[in-house]
N, C-alpha and C positions, 0 to 999 in steps of 0.2 A: 259055079251056080250062084248068089245071094241068096242069102235064106230070105224069109217074111215070115208071118204068124198062122200061115199056117204049113212052110219047111222050114222048121228052125232047129238044130238039135234036141235028143228027148231030154239031156239033165234042165235045160230051162224049162221043162212044162207047167211044177209047180212054183214055177215063182209069179209073183202080183204079177197080170196086165202092164204098168206100166215097167217096175223093172224087166223084165223078160221083153219089152220092147226095145229096150235103152243096151239093155247085149246086144240085141239085132243088128238092132246099130250099131256097138263098138264090132260087134263080132265082121259086120261088114266091112265096114275100115279098117280092118285089123288083115282081113283076106285082099280087098284089093291092097293095101300095101304089101302083102305078100308074104303074110305069115302061114303057119300047115293052121287045120284045122283044128286039132288038139290043141294045135298051142291055145287056137283059139277063145276056141270057148274059155276054159276056165279064169284067163285074163280081164274078159267081157263080161264075164258071172260074177266076177269082183269090182271091178267099176262101174259098172254096175248099178251093184247093192251099193254104194259107197255114193256113186250119187246120189242116188234118193233119200240117202240119207241126210245129203244137205241140199239137195233144190228145192226150189218152193213150193207149193200149191201151183200155180201159174206154172210150173215147166216139168209140174206129177200128172197132172191135169189135159198138159198138150200130146206129151208123149203117149199118155193113158191113149189119145184119139188120133194116135197119130197113124196117115193109112201108110200101106206099102213104099209106095213109092217113097212119102219120110225117111222111113228107114234102112234107104239104099241110096249110098251117096251119092253117088251119079249114075248115069244110063248102062241101062247094055252097051251101047252102042257108043260111048262115048269111054266105054275101061281102057286103057291100053295096055296093054302088056307088062305086069308088072316086070317091075325091073332087082333084081336079088341085089347088082351091081352097087344099089344105092343105097341097102338097107342098111349098110351100117356106117352109110353117111351122118355128118349132122341136120338137125330137123330145123332151120331156119324162119323169122319173124323178119316181116320186113314191110314195110306201107304201101302201099297198092292200090292203084285207083280208086276204087270200090271197100276201102279199106284195108287191113291186116290180116297179111298171104300164111301161111304156114306151108314151107315151101322144102322139100329134100333139097340140099344143097345137091349141086351137081342134075336134079330132075329138070325138064321142059319147061314147066308149069306149075303153080300150085295147086295142092292137095284141099286147099282151103283157103276162103278168104272169113274171114270173119269184121264184126262193122267195129268191133273194141277191141284194144289190142292187148287184155290183158283176156278176154278168151279166147286171143288167138294162142296166146302162152300160154293159157291153162292145157288145150289140144296140143298144142310143137310138146308140151312136161309130157303128155300121157303120148301118144307116140314116142317119144328119144322115150320112157322109162320103159314101153315094151320090146325100144333097139337098144335097152344097152347101149345108146352116144352123148350124144349131145348135145343142150340148145344149145343155137346162136341167136342173138337179141341184135335187134338192130334200132336204133332212133329213131323218127320219121324225119332225120335229113340223109337218112342211108348210112350215120357212122353207126361203126361196132359199138355196142352198150353194153353186151354180158355174154361171155361163160358159162353157161348151167349142167351142169357134167352129170348121167347116173349111174 
């Protein structure tokens, strides 16, 4: 079950609202990707604090007022079973009809689609770092651009 603003790990209790909500969002994405809760909690907390340090006032404000639905990456009924076999696979950033897709190699669909390549790359790096794997970056024409290892 995903975390929300009423049901989240107690270690997030004393964080400022935007940081706690960002940690919930990151934690939900990690849980959806197959991470164990005990692993997701410290990583999500650390990344949320880092996000807060680098976020614009608009981003912090948006997170402060985000609803529970905004914090859950996909609706429950849209969630497939996480595939642990994919956890070691590279995270790819490829052009998509709606922007740039963050896609685990071997997965049937992207985990996220971002409007800009940099946004997709930043998210892919975050996922790859958590999994200790690689990011495979592709050019707009579909040709391979770069491999980034973690």
